[in-house]
N, C-alpha and C positions, 0 to 999 in steps of 0.2 A: 355628794350623790355619786353613785357608781356610774361609769360610762360604758356604753356598748355601741360598737361600730360593726354594721353588717352590710355586705355588698352583694349585688348580683353582678354577673359580667355585664359589660356594656354591649348592647345588641347591635348586630350588623344590619342596617336597614336596606337590604337588597330586595325586599318585597314586603307586602303587608303581613302583619303578625297573624299567627294561628294558634290553636290550642296548645301546640307543642312548645310555644314560647312562654306559656303562662306559668308552668310549674315553678321555675326558679324564683320568679318575681312574687308569686302568691306565697310560696314557702318562706321567703325572706320577710315578706310583709307580715305573715303570721307570727314569726319569731320576734320581729321588731315590736309588734303590738303586745306580745306577751311580756317582753322585757320592759316596755313602758308601763304595763299594768303592775309589774313587780317594783316599779319605782326607779328604773334606770333612766339616765339621760341618754337617749338613743340617737344615733345618726344612721339613717338607712339611705344608702346611695344606689341609684341605678342610672341608666343613660344609654347613649348610642355611640357606636364606633363608626365614624362617617367618612373615613378616608379609604383610598385604595383603588386598585386597577378596576375591580369589578364595578364599583360605583361610577367611575369615570366612563366605562364602556356602556353601562345601562343609561346613564344620562345622555350620552351621545345618541343612542338609539332613539330616545324620546325627544331629541331636539331641544334639550334644556341644559342649563349648567349643572354641574354636580351638586352645588349648594341648593339650587331650586329642587332638584330631584330628592335630596335627603330631607329637605324641609317638609315636603309633603308627606313623606312616610313617617317622619318623626311625629307629626301631628296625629297620625293614625295610632302609633304606639301609645302616645300620651292619652288619646281617647280611650284606648283599651284599658290602660292602667286606671283611669278614672272610673270606667265602667266596672272594673273588677275590684274597686275600692282599695287600691294600692296606696298606702300612706307613706310614700317615700318622702324623705326630708330634703333631698337634693337630687337634681337631675343634671347630669353632665353630658355635654355634647363635645366630641373631640374637635369640632370646629369652633368651639368657644375660644375667644381671644386669650383668656387667662391660661387655658390649657395649652394652647399653641406656644405661648411664651415659656411656660414651665417645661414642656417637652424639649424645646430647643436648648434650654439650660441644662437639663438632665443629660441630653445627648453629648453636649460639649464637655460636661463634667466627666462622663465616662471616657470620652476621648482623651481629655487631659490626664486622666489617671492611668492611661495606657491600656484600657480594656477594649477600646474600639480602634480598629486599624482599617486601612483601605486595601482592597484586593479585587479579585475577579471571581464571580460566581458562575459555575457551570454545573448544572444538575437538573433534576426533575422539579417542575413547578406546577402546583394546582391552583388555578385561578380562582375557583369558587371559595376555597379555604384560605387563599393567599398564604400558602405554605410551601417551602422547599423541602424536598425529601431526597434521601440517598436511595440508591438502587435497592439496597437491602431492606429498606423500610417500606417499600411498596407492597401492596397486597399480592395475593397469588396470581392475580391477573395483570400485574404490572401497573395498577392504578393507585390513586391516592388511598392511603390506609384509613383515612377518616371518612371521606364522602364516597369513595370507590368510583370516582369519575376519572376520566383520562387526564394524564399529566403531559406536559410538553417539555421539551428541552429548553433550557434557558441559559443564557450567557450574557452577563453584563458586568460593568464595573460596579462595585458595591463596597460598603463598609461592613465590617464584621465585628461581632461582640465575642470576646474570648470566654468560652464556657468551661474549658477544662480546669482552670484554677479552682473552681468551686465544686468539682465532682464529688470529692470525699465529704465535704460538709453537707451537700445536698443529700447524698446517700444516707448519712447519719440522721439528717432531718426526717427523711421518709421512713427509715427503719427503726430508729431508736426513740422517736418522739411520737406524740399523738397529733402532730400537725395535720396529717392526711386522714380523713374519715370517708369511707370505711378503710381500715388498714389493709384490706385485701388488695387494694389498688396499688399499694407501694411496691409489692413484688413485681407486678407487671411493668411499672415504670423503671425500676432499677434494672430488670433483666433486658428490657427492650431498648433503653436509651443510655443508661449510665454504665453498665458493665461493658457494652461494646465500645465505649469511649465517647464522651460528649463532644460533638462536633461544634465548631464555632458557628454562631448564628448570624445570618444575613440580616442587617438592620437598616439598610437603605436601598433605594431603587432609583434607577435613572430612566426606565422604560415608560414611565407615566409621570404626570405632574400633580395629580390630585392627592396632595399630602402636605405635611409640614416640612418646609425647606430646611435643610441643614445649613446653619448660619455661616459656616466657614467653607462650604462647598455647595453653592446653591443649585447646581444641576442635579443634586441628590435630594430626594425627599425621605423623611424618616419612615422606615418600614413598619408595618402594622403593630408588631408586638411591643416595641419600645413606646410607641404612641399610645396604644390601647391600654396596656398594663399600667402605665403611669397614672391613669385616671384615678386610681384608688388613693393616691396621695395629692395629686394636683387639685382634686375636688375639695381637699381640706385646706388648701392654701400653700402647699409646698412649692417653693420657687415662684410664687406669685402673690399679689396683694389683694386678690378678689375675696379671699376668705382667710380666716385666722384660726382654724380649728385643728391644725396638724398636731400640735403639742397636746391638745385635749383628747383627741380620739385615736391617734396612731400609737401602737399597731392595731390593725383591725382584729376584732374578735372572731369574725367568721367571713370568709369568702365562700360563696356557694356557686358552683359551676356544674355544667353537664359534663359527662365523661369524655366527650369528643375534644374538649379544650383543657382537660386536666393537666396535660403535659406542660402547657405554657404556664399554668399557675403553680404547678408543683415543682418545676425545674427552672424555667426561664425567669419567672418573676422573683423567686428567692435569689437567684444568681445576680440579677440586677440590683436588688436591695443590698446584697452582700458587697457588691462592688462599690456601692454608694455609702457603705457603713451605716445603713439604716436598719432599724429593728424589723424582724420578720412578722408576718401575720400570725395569729395564734392558731387558727384552724382553717383548713381547706376542706369543705364538705362537698363531695362529688356524688351527684345523683345520675341515674340513668336517663333514658329517653322515654317519652310517651310514644309508643309504637302503634301503628295502624296496620292490621293484618300482618304483623311480624316485622314491619319495616319502620325505620325512623320516619317521623312525620317530616315531609319536605315538599316545598312547592314544586320542585323539579320532578318529583315522583307523582304529583297529582293526588296526594292523599291527605291534604290539609283539611282541618275541620275548623269552621269559623266560630270562634267563641261568642261573637255577637248573636249569632243565630241560636246557639244553645242557651245563652243567657236570657234571651227574649222569651224562651219557652219555659225555663225552669228557675230563672233568677240567678244572679251572679254567685250567691252564697252556695247554692247547690252544686254549681260547677267547681267552685273553690273546694268544697268538701270532697267531691268525687276525686279530683286529681291529687289532693293531698292524702286522702285515705288509701288510694290504690298504689302510691309510689313508695316502695321501701328504699331507704338510702342505699345507693350503689347498684340497684337493680333497675331494669326497665319496667315500664308499666304499660300493659296493653289497653288500648282504647277501642271500644266499640259501642254502638248505641245500646246493645243489650246489657253490657257490663254497667254502663252509666245509669240506665233506667232502673235496673235491678238494685243497684246500690242506693239510689234515691228512694226507691220503694222500701227496701229492707231497713235501712238505718234512719232515714229522715221521715218517711211517712209512717211506717209501722212502728218505728222505735220512738224517736223524739216527738214527732207530731202527734202520734197516738197518745203518748204519755201526757202531754200538755192538754190535749182535748178532753181526755177522760177525766183527768184530775179537776180541771176547771169546771167541767160540766157537772161533776158530782158535788163540788162545793156549791154550785149554783142550785142544783136540784134539791139537796138535802138541807141547806142552810141559807137559801136565798142569796148566796153570793158572799156572805161574811161568816167566818168561823166563830163559834163561841169560844170563850177563854177556858172553859172546863176541858180537862184532858184526862185520859186514862191510858197509861202505857200498856203494852202487851207484847205477845210473841212476835218475833221478826223485826221489831223496831230497831234494836241495837245493831243487827246485821246491816240494815240499810244505812243507819246513821254512821257506823264505823267505816263502811265502804265509801260514803260520800266525803267524810272528813279526811280520809287517807288519800283522796284523789289528787289534791293539789301537789303533794310531794312527789307522787309518781309522775305526774305530768311535767313538773319541774325537771326531773331527771332526764326524761326523753327530749325535752326542748334543749337542754344543755348538750345533748348528744346529736342534735339536729335530726332526730328520728320522729318526724311529725306524725307519720302514720301510726306509730305505736302510741303516741300521746293521744291521738283521736280514739284509738281502740280502747284505751283506758277510760276515757270519758264515756264512751258508749257502753262499756261494761256496767257503769253505774246507772246509766239510763235503762239498760236491760234489767238490771237488778230492781229498779223502781217499778218497771212494768210487771216483773215477777211478784213484787211485794203486793201489788194490787190483787193479783190472783190468790196470793197466800192469805191476805186479810179479808178478802171478799167484802168490800164496802157496801155492795148492793144488798147483802144479807144483813149487815149491821144496820143499814138504813131502814129496815122493816121493824126493828125493835127499838121502841122509844127509850128503853133502859140502856141502850148501847150508844147513845148520842155522843157521850164523852169519848168513848173509844173510837167512834167514827171520826170525830173531830181531830183526834190525835193522828189517825192514819192519814187523813187528807193534809194535815199540816206537815207531816213528815214528807209526803210526796212533794208539796210545794217547796220545801227546803232542799230536797234532793234536786229538783228542777233548777232552783236558784243557783246552787253550787255548780252543777254541770254546765249550765248555760253561761255563767260568769266566765269559766275557763274556755268554753266553746266560742265566746264572742271574739276572741283573737283570730279565730279561723273563719268565722262566719259573722262578720261585724254588722251586717244589715238586718238580719232576721232576729237576732237575739233580743234587741229592744222591744220587738213586737211580742215576744214571749214574756218579757218582764212586765209589760203592760198588762197582759192577761192574768199573770199570777199576783199582781198587786205589789211588785217590788219597786221601791224608790231608787233613785240614782245612788243614794248613800248606802243602800243594801248591796250594791254590786261593786265589789272591790276585791283586790287580791287578798287582803287581810280577811275579809269576810268569807272568802272561798274555803277557809279552814275553820269556820265557826258555825255552830248550830244555834237555832233560836234567834236568828237575825230578823226574819220577817215578824211583823207584829203578831201577837198571840191571836188577836181578832182580825186576821188577814182578810182583805176583801179582794175578790177576783173580778175580772171584767171579761166576760166571755166574748170572743171575737171569731174571726174567720179561721178556718183550718190552716195551720201554718204550712204544712207540706201535704197537699192533696195526693192521694195515691194515683199513679199513672196506669192507664190501660196499656200494658206492654206491647201487645201485638199491634194495636191500632197506632200507637205512638211511633213504633219502629217503622211502620209503613210510611207514616208522614215524614219522619226524619230521612228515610231513604230517598224520598222524592226531593227533599230540600238539599240535603248534604251530598247525596250521591253515593252513600254507602250501600253497596249492593251485596253485602255479606260475602265478599269474595272468598273468605276463608271457609265457607260452608259448601260442601259438594252439592251440585245441582244435577238434574237428570241429563242436561246437555253438556256437562263438564267432561264426559267420558269416564267418569269415576264409577267403577263397579266394585261394590264391597266384596271382600274375600269370602269364600264359602265358610259357613259356620264349622267350627271344629266339632269333633265327636262330643256328644252330651256327657256332662259330668254330674256327680251328685254333690250335695251340700258338703259331704265329708271330704270330697276331693277339693272343693273350693277352700275349705277351712285349713287345708295344708299350706296355702299361700299366706305369707305374713307380709302385708303391704304396710309401709310406714312412711311418715312425712320426715324429710331430711332437708337440711339447709346446706347449700353449696358454699363452702368456705374458701376453697381454692380450686382452680381449674386450669389445665394446660394441655397442649397437644401431646400425644404420644409420639416420640421422635421417629419411631420406625414405621409409623402408619399415617396415611393421609385421612383416614376416616375416624380414628379413635381419639377421644378426649379422656383424660384422667382427672377424676373429680375427687376432692377431699370433702367429706360430708360430716356434718354434725347430725347424728341420728338419734341424739338424746340418750345414747347408751355407750358413750366413750368415743364415738367417731369411727369412720370406715372409709376405705378407698374403693371407688367403683369406676370401671372403664366402660365407656359407652360409644357406640359407633355413630355419633351424631355430628361429627366435625364438619360435614358438608353443609349443615344447616345452622349451626350455632358456633359463634366464636366464644372462647373461654370467658371473655369479659361480659358477654351477654348473660351468662349463667350465674356468675358470682353474686351472692347475696339473695338468690332466689330459692324458694323451697320447691322441692320435687317429691314425687312419689317413687319409692324404690321397692323392689322385691327383696326383702331383707333376709330371707332364709334360703336364698339360693346358694348352692355349694360353690366355694371359691374356685375360680379358674384363672389361667394366665392367658392374656391376649397380647401378642407381640412382646412377650417377656414381662408384662406388667400384671400384677395380681389384681383381680377384680372380685369384690365381695358383695355381689348383688347386681341388680339391673335397674336402670332408669325406665320408668313407664312412659311410653310415647305412642302417638297415634300415627297411622299411615295417612298421608295426604293424597289428594287427587293426582298430584304431579309425580307421585312415587317417592316423595320425601318422607320426613319424619317430623312430627310436631310434639314437643315435650309437653306433658300434662302438668300444669302448675296448680297446686292446691291453694287455698286461701292462705295468704302470708301470715295471718294471725294464729294459725294452728301451731301448737308447740311441736318442737322436734321430737320424734319418737311416737307421735300420735298414730294409732293403728287405724287403717282404712278397712272398712267392712261393709 
């Protein structure tokens, strides 16, 4: 049996989890479930990173020990993962005895091999991120480049890990292999960290005690990244006797992380493994953030959204679907009540739920719940059948690329096709003609089969709801399998349905948003209000339809993005416009970082005459809106629209 090992990062329990924590774990869970369905022997690992100065300080504020503090929060994380139906195989805590033992051995091994040495650290330190930074790495305000909070001068005795011996190998890993996904992130890492010269990494601390002691110098505790990153192998039994899975599952098939910690997994973790002469993971999948009003969700910013509240109103599966469908690998995903409810209505209520309800209701109405065995094929049958039978292979490909949103988009294309098939075949017309019963039976059977195949694949992403659908369409457990997802005529010819409750009731958008705003506190800050001081610009002179048609607006994907060296306001974007690609310069650097745009689709004015801005040629313009604060907000179209799509 083939093996598959997938991991989330281990989460830092400095506060209760929110919807921003969910994406990585739900994504990894969906992939793990899909691989199990394919027949793989799967190990899915998650956990918590429980040491460090911030934990020690928070515990002191609450008057409890650090272990008592993390124990309480870890239980909340586990409760959330249970609520979200996360099927992890192993949960590691860095306070686990076996992990502590293994980390001490790893640290000593690196020291004995000459890769760790004692020195003194002087530099900028970010307590929330537990990261040291050089002056050149700080953001434009002199703050942490990750969380953008203040850093402080730090000086203390410390042990360091030599990074420079591995620079060339890591650069080749990032640029010449498919280790990092999406590949656009590799250029950013190489230019920002490797080209300037990899600096040695601080791997111990003496200014706090909540950590794993260095066995040969006990006033030092092992600093976060040697401790945290080692979990991927210690959880398998490396350098400990708690488990015996290292030889079976290592190297990992997929590490999935958010973009703010990709540096540690793309540079530091491979360097540590190289120093230990251990195999490297096969893939590192880097996703963006779930953002709220354009900002990363963060408790310190007061913009968290409680997944328990959302789940109580819509069910865990709807929340899982929403965050998975909205997030394109490598790009950020904007969260708002409106986006979430509209997605639930359009895809789940109007799409899947409507398809199931209509089909089951018609079998019940016209045949008393059980289809006859007589069939008559007709127009449109083959198109639906072929689309459904080709679905599994397309979903397989996107799962292997960790492009979950595209996998879901493919499934819902078939669901949409099935709804269209109802309109094309008009069963309500066939039902009026006794001589068309065999044709009507064929139409309804085809719909049941399309639902069976779609929901079989969808069950990995929405594991709770799909069994309710299978019960309604009369599918047995043996009908639902990976093998049967590429077969037709699996359901009995005389299939019996069981009409039940509506799977996804349609939501009254305005009423629900009002209710959510009261509960969650989302006051639509991104929408101008009368008291915001926002005054729309006067309308320009009226134009005719002929004038408008001169504009050629197209959808394009941002492949690369960097700041224009001679300007503080300009970004240079390399776009896939579906027509060979183009370069566009846009004055949005004050509001967007290059990494925020890579992987996103934008709308461009494609037929604008080329101009040079600060010496850089621009072939078009990015469409953006003015904000109340005098800024710019880029208009992002639906990620599923193909590059080159014309906007009209």
